[in-house]
C-alpha positions, 0 to 999 in steps of 0.5 A: 509560498512553498515550505522546504520538504524532505522526500523519504524513499526505502530501497531494496535492489530498484536500479531499474526504477530509481533513476525515474523515481528520483528525476520526477521528484526533481521535476516536481520540486522545481516546478513548485519552486520549493527547497527539497532534499531526498533521502534514499534508505537502502536495505542492503542492496546488491545492484547499482541502486545506491550508486545511481541515487548518489549520482542523482544527488540523493543522499543514501543511507545504508541500513540492511536487514531492517523492516520497511517501517524502519527504513522510513523512520531512519530517513525521517530521523535524518531528514531536515525539513518541516514538510515530509513526503514518503514515496516507494522507490518504483513510483513516478510522481506527477510534475504538479505533485508538490504543487498539489501538496502546497495548495492543500496546505494554503487552503487548510483543506487537509493535513496528509495528501496521498495520490491515486496510483496508476499502472503504466500501459505495459502492465499485465491485465491483472495488474492494471485491473487492481489498480483500476480498481483503487482509482474507480473507488476514489473518482473524487478528491475525498477525506478518508479514515486511512489512505491506501497508498504508499505516497504521503505528504504531511507536516513533520509534526504529524509524524512526530505525534503518532510516533512514526511508522510501527517497526513491529510491522513487516508490511501494512506499515502505511496502512497502519500509520495513516489509521493512526494519524486519523485517530490523532485528528489529521485530515487525511485527503485522497486526490484521484488526479494527478495520478502516481505511476507505479512501475513496480507491478507484477509481471507473473501470476507467481509474483502476483500471488507472492506479493499478495501473500506478503501484502497480507502478511501483517493482517494479525499485527494490524488487528492487534494494534488497532483495537480490532477495528471493524473497518479492518476486520471486514476483510480478514473475516471475508477471507476466513469465511472464504476458506471455510466454504472452500473446505466445506465444498472440498469435504462434500466432494471427499464424501462423494456428493459432487453437486452439493459440492459444486453448489457450495463452491459456487456459493463461495464466489459471492463475496468476491462478486459483491466486492467487485460490483459494489462500485458503479464503475465495475457494473459499467465495465463488464470485462474490468468486472470479470477480471476483478471477480477472479482477483478478490476470489484469489486474493481472499484465499491468499489473505486467509492463508496469511491470516492463519500463518499470522496466527501461528507465528503469534502463537510461536513467539508468545512466551510460555508460562511456567 
């Protein structure tokens, strides 16, 4: 028999997506036959999102100028059911979403569930390629150290055991949350099917780069908060090395050694190539592999910049001695 569930959705100017998101939640809850509530935590929207959410039966909390972690925590604090689910306001869950979660708990095969995201067909290739990469990495039900997804189902006592989301983080709060759940002993299950449709895709390269910089914005905080976890260190180290290789190539070019600069620049694509080709799925699809090669290369440059900005911000906020 299904338990009652509270669905927490942070929102900021998502009037174009929130109807689809809430209708999908309703369909999933009705199919599972469970008691449910939706709490939309609004971060000071200037559009019609809050009005639409209320008309569709959600309880809307007005919480302007808070971090996304704080929004999720405020929603959880206001909820009343034993099961919690966290979604973004641009996600369309499948109709079997809560049935899957109910089955997981009945079989006691995991404590936390996350579904893989997929883009809608109209998303541009750079948005589709990136989500296809994640889907390819998780082609079967797998217990993981952390869940790289913004949709989570769990029992409330796990949320309370780890103290909820870390409100000091500007981004990456869901990754940090699932890492702490794993360290506390929770079993984290990723299901590749059914998938969640992510409608918040980027519509331009400028938006893609801007969002990627925002996503990587809390790298330094994540590393400090997770005791320099070796798994978390891998990508920042690659990004820092990527910047070092690029800087060395530019230096050689300035010193009048164009051939040497070209060789170093070509070598700088090796980490992106390794990240792309490590999965058999990508190796079988040359066009997807080429697209991911470019995206990995760009992402490492963005992550290196975010890492530098994070260190500068940390230094600026460090209290002086004296």
